[in-house]
N, C-alpha and C positions, 0 to 999 in steps of 0.2 A: 180379333184379339180375345183371348180367354183371360178373364179377370177374376181376381180373388182378393178379398179383404183380409189383411193379416194384422196381428197385434204385435207391437214392439215389446220384446222381452228386455233387451238392453241395447244401448248405443254407445260405442266407444271409438274414438278416433276415426270417424267416417265410416265405420262398419256397423250395421244394424242386424241384430238377430231377431227374426220375425217368427211368430208362431201362427199357424193357421190350421183349421180343421177341415176334414173332408165335408164338402157340402153336397147335398142332394136336392134335386128339383122336386122331390116328393113332399107331400104334406098339403099341397094346395088343391089337388083334384079329388074327386069323389071315388076313384077306383082303388083306394088303398088296399082293400081286402083281396083284390084280384091282380094287383100289380106285383110283378116279380122284383122290380127294383126296390119298391117300398119294403117288401118282406126281407130282402137281403140287407137293406140298410138297418132294419130293426134287429136282425139276427147278428150281424157282424159287429166287431168292436168299433168304437168311435176313434177314428184315427186322428192323431194330432201330429202335424209335421212342422219342422223347423227349417228355416231358410236364412242364409246369411248373405246380405247384399251390401254393396257400397252405396251409401247415402250421405252426401256431404252436409245436409241440413241437420242440425242437432235435434234429436228426438227424445221423448220421455217414455219410460215404460208405461204401457197401457194405451199409448197413442195408436190410432188406426192408420194403416197404409194400404193403398190399393196397388196390387202388383199384377202385371199382365205378361203374357207371352203370346207370340203370334200363332195363329192356327196352323199355318203351313209348317212351321218348325215342330209343333206338337204332333201333327199328323206324320211327318217324316220320322220323328223319333218313335212313334208307336209302330209304324211299319217296320222300322229297323228291329225293334225288340221282338215283334211277333213273327214277321215274315222271314227274317234271315235264318233263324234256327229251323223253321218249317221247310224252307227251301233246301237247307243243308240235309235235313232228314230225307226228303224225297230224292235229292241227287245222290246221296250216299247209298240209299237202298237201290236206286236204279243202276249205279255203277257196279255194285256188288252183284246185282242180278245178272249182269253180262259176264262177270268174271267167274262166278261159282254157281253151282246149281243147288246147293244145300240152303234151305230156307233160313236156317239158324244164322248163317253167315250174312244173308241178305238183311235180316233184322239187325244184326250187329253193325252192318254197314250203315243202316239208317240211323242207328244210335250214334255211331261215330260221326256221321254227317251232321246230325243235329247238334252235337256238342261242339263240333268245329264251327258251325254256323253261329252258335252262341258266343264263342270266343271271338269270332270275326266281328260280330255285332258290338261286343265290348270294346274292341280296338277302334272301331269307327266312332263309337260313343265318346271315347276319350279324346279323339280328334275333334269332334263336334263340341266338346265341353268348352273349348277355348274360342269358339266362333261366337261373335256378337249376336247373330240371329237366334241362337239357342239360349241366350241369357234372359232371365226375367228382367223387366224394367218397372220402375216406379211410375205409376200413372197419376196418383193423387196422394196427398198427405193430409190426413184429418187434423183437426185441432187437438192440442194436448188435453188430457182428461180434466185438468184443473182450470181450464180457461173459462168454461161456461159455469156460471153460478146462478142459481135461481133464488131470487129474493122474494119473500112473501110480504105482501102488504096487508096490514090489518085495518 
């Protein structure tokens, strides 16, 4: 299960809008200067994402919620996004290689196959969007931000 903590932006009628940022495992090791992931994280923009989920328990803005999705569905989604257009590119180029001898048409066949693979992946992703295995689930709900109060004794 891939897990991420998110912050509640709003909760209305059983639907919660959650905000989470991209997290990186960098920062804890000593190879910061030589690590490509660390450098890309420093160069790139800080991404903030929003997610709307159905949560029946009332939540307050600022409250933390742990959300998770299974690794298998995440890997299948990644394979769909990356491999389907790539497979279409190779198949399109291969088919045009057998039909015509001009290399420009072979390249165009590859591009057409890649675009077709992309649209095929979008169609499958829309189907998967309604499947429960591909939906994020709430794992934990943290305490509301105003629950804990620190009292100082003198």
